[in-house]
N, C-alpha and C positions, 0 to 999 in steps of 0.2 A: 504494499499500499505504499502510495506517496504523499507525502505530507506538504502542505500550502502554508504560507503564513498564517492563512484565516484558520487553519484547524486547531481546536481546541485542545487538543494531545498536545500541542509545540508549546514550550514552557516560553514564555513573555520576558522580559526585563523592562519594570517599573521602578519609580524613583520617588521618593518622598522626600520634600523640602522642609529642613526642620531647624527654626530659627527662634531663639532664645534670645528676648531683647529686655532690658529694663526688669529682670526678673518673672517673666511672662513669655509662653509659645503661644506662637500664632499656629489657629488652627481655620479649619472650614468644616463647615455641614456640607457634607455630599450630596449632590442631587439626581444621580445614576447609581444603578447597581455597577458592582456589586458596593455594599453599605450604604445604600440610600438613606439619609436622613443621621447618618452617625457622623460625629465630630472625629476630626484627623488631619493630619498633617497634609498640606497643600503634595501634590502629587499626579502621577500619571505615566504612560509608556514613554519610553525612551525611543523615539525616532531615528533611524539608520541615519549614520553617519554624527550623532551628537556623542559628545563626552558624558557621562554620567553629571559632572558639575553644571555644563548646559541644559541638560534637560530638567534637572531640579530648578533652576534660574528662571528658565522658559517656562514650565509649571506654576511656581510660585508667581510669574507676573500674570500669566492667565486668568488662574484663581482668585488672585487678591490685588492684583494692580500694583503689587509693591518691587522694588528692583533689588537684587541681592546678589553676591557673588557665592556661588557655589565653593564649598571648601574641601574638607574632608569626607570620607565614607565613616558614619557611625556604627552602623551594622546592617547586614544583609540576613534576609530572612524568605520562606517561601508562603505562598497564599494557595492552596490547592483546595478548590470545593468542588463536591459532585451534586448533579441532580437528584430529584425524589427516586429514581430509577436508578441507579447509582453511576450513571456514566459521568465523565469526566466534565465539568463547567466551566472550570478553567484553571490553568494552572501558572503562576507569576513569581518569579524571582523577585523580590523587591529590596532595594537599596537605599538606605537612609542616607542623605547628604544632609551633613550640618552647613546652613547658608549664613552668610554676612551682613545685616543690613550696613549703609552707610553712616557714618559716626553723625547723630544729632536727636532730634527728639523722638518718641516712638511716634512711629506713620499710621495713620488710619486706613485698616485694609477695605478693599471694597470688593465684594463678593462678585465673579465673573465666571464665564466657562460654564462647566459642572458644579461650581460652588455657589448653595443655596444661600450662605452666608458664611462671613468670615469676621473672628473677632479673635482678642488675645485672650490668654486663659492664666491664670497662676496654676504651680503644680497641685496644689491641693483641691483645685476646681476640677483639673484633668481628674485626679483622684475620684472625683464625686460623680462624674458623669457615669460610672457603673457601666450599664448596657447601654448608651448613647455611645460611649465611645469605639473607635474600631479599633480592629487588632493589635496588641503590642504598641496604644498609644502611651500609657503609664510606662510601659516598662522603657520605651525610645525616651521619653521626656529624663527617668533618672538616669539613664545612661548619660544624657548630654551633662546634667547638673552633678553629676560622680564626676563628670571628666574636666569639668570645669571648677572642681573644688569645692563644689556649694554641699554636698551632701555628704 
């Protein structure tokens, strides 16, 4: 059987743009599946020819209208889901990229593309999201805070 790029059994690469600014994290509420209605870091598919940093920067701008620079990789994980019949619905390899905003006051994000809302959350607010949080949201936020020596 020959696989094409649209074959769901072919793993795809996605990025998350993780920004912590003034002790808060930038999150979006997703408008499309998977994870529609849940809060998570801005992100999406890596386009052919893009570096991970370029993809994170582009996705961030599309979903929040904020410009930042993609920095280093924080973590890599997989998101694999099956439909009710047990068939593979999707398989993503997701790479979380730390992004840095330009110096200055905390900017106000504007939801765009497939984001319903975009706003800043404290670590405590992220922990309180519970079932409204995307997979690994709290874990990634905690990793960033540990790397920055905050926890």
